[in-house]
C-alpha positions in Angstrom: -29.9 -19.7 -4.5 -28.0 -22.9 -4.9 -24.2 -22.6 -5.4 -22.3 -24.5 -8.1 -18.7 -25.4 -7.3 -16.2 -24.0 -9.8 -14.4 -27.4 -10.0 -17.8 -28.9 -11.1 -18.0 -26.2 -13.8 -14.6 -27.2 -15.1 -15.8 -30.8 -15.6 -18.8 -29.7 -17.7 -18.9 -28.9 -21.5 -19.6 -25.2 -21.9 -21.0 -22.9 -24.5 -18.9 -19.7 -24.4 -18.8 -16.3 -26.1 -16.7 -16.1 -29.3 -13.1 -15.1 -28.9 -12.7 -11.4 -28.6 -15.7 -10.9 -26.4 -14.9 -9.4 -22.9 -17.0 -12.0 -21.1 -15.0 -14.8 -22.8 -11.8 -13.3 -21.4 -13.2 -12.9 -17.9 -14.3 -16.5 -17.8 -11.0 -17.8 -19.1 -9.1 -15.6 -16.5 -11.4 -16.8 -13.7 -10.6 -20.5 -14.6 -6.9 -19.8 -14.9 -6.8 -18.1 -11.4 -8.2 -21.3 -10.0 -6.0 -23.6 -12.0 -9.0 -25.0 -13.9 -9.4 -25.8 -17.5 -12.4 -24.3 -19.4 -14.1 -27.0 -21.4 -15.4 -24.9 -24.2 -17.1 -26.9 -26.9 -19.2 -24.3 -28.7 -18.8 -20.6 -29.3 -21.8 -18.2 -29.7 -22.4 -14.5 -29.8 -26.1 -14.0 -29.0 -28.0 -14.5 -25.7 -30.9 -16.1 -27.4 -28.5 -18.7 -28.9 -27.0 -19.4 -25.5 -30.4 -19.9 -23.9 -31.5 -22.2 -26.8 -28.4 -24.3 -26.6 -28.4 -24.6 -22.8 -32.2 -25.4 -22.8 -31.3 -28.5 -24.8 -29.7 -29.8 -21.7 -26.2 -30.9 -22.8 -24.2 -27.7 -22.2 -23.9 -25.0 -19.5 -22.9 -21.3 -19.9 -21.5 -18.6 -17.7 -23.4 -15.4 -18.6 -23.4 -11.8 -17.3 -25.9 -11.0 -14.6 -27.7 -8.6 -16.9 -28.4 -11.5 -19.3 -30.0 -13.5 -16.6 -32.9 -11.3 -15.8 -35.2 -12.9 -18.3 -33.6 -16.3 -17.9 -34.7 -16.3 -14.2 -38.3 -16.2 -15.4 -37.9 -19.1 -17.8 -38.8 -22.4 -16.0 -36.7 -24.4 -18.6 -33.5 -22.7 -17.4 -31.7 -22.9 -14.1 -29.7 -19.9 -12.8 -27.0 -20.7 -10.2 -24.3 -18.7 -8.3 -20.7 -19.9 -8.6 -18.6 -21.0 -5.6 -15.0 -21.9 -5.3 -14.0 -25.4 -4.3 -14.4 -24.5 -0.6 -18.1 -23.7 -1.2 -17.5 -19.9 -0.8 -18.9 -17.5 -3.3 -16.3 -16.4 -5.7 -15.7 -12.8 -4.9 -12.0 -12.0 -5.0 -11.8 -10.7 -7.5 -15.4 -10.8 -8.7 -16.1 -11.3 -12.4 -16.8 -7.7 -13.5 -16.6 -5.9 -16.8 -16.7 -2.3 -17.9 -19.1 -1.3 -20.6 -18.5 1.9 -22.5 -20.6 4.0 -24.8 -18.7 5.3 -27.8 -19.9 7.5 -30.6 -18.9 10.7 -32.5 -20.1 14.1 -31.4 -22.2 14.6 -34.5 -24.1 11.4 -33.9 -25.1 12.6 -30.4 -27.6 14.8 -32.2 -29.4 11.8 -33.8 -32.6 11.3 -31.7 -32.3 7.6 -31.0 -28.7 7.9 -30.0 -29.4 11.0 -27.8 -32.3 9.1 -26.2 -30.2 6.1 -25.5 -27.5 8.2 -23.9 -30.1 9.9 -21.7 -31.5 6.4 -20.7 -28.0 5.3 -19.7 -27.4 8.5 -17.7 -30.8 8.0 -15.9 -30.3 4.3 -15.1 -26.6 4.6 -14.1 -26.1 7.8 -12.1 -22.4 6.9 -11.9 -22.1 7.3 -15.7 -19.9 10.3 -16.4 -19.8 11.2 -20.1 -16.4 12.1 -21.3 -16.1 13.9 -24.6 -12.6 13.6 -26.1 -11.2 14.5 -29.5 -9.8 11.7 -31.6 -7.1 12.5 -34.1 
């Protein structure tokens, strides 16, 4: 896979997640760690919108790996890894995020929610449900 240098990313206009999204914070922090300025020109909140805007060819986007599975199959989109200015993969610290599943105990009995929870547990063995009381 081709690498894109982070200083090149800083020179390009980007479509970003709206303020308040975890991915937006991660991208901003990664740019700050490298003393780069994020050139955000458009804010969106759906992956379909990101792909549609990027497909037009004027903007780029940094998206979570899970969002790239289908994009890799789309010949109109290019998926690239990011490298720092020394052409090394950015890995310290890597861009990671924690995703949590939150609901009330009574909703765990609703079949679609119970099924979704079981899917998460099956796909992510490291998932450890923690039930806690909220006052």
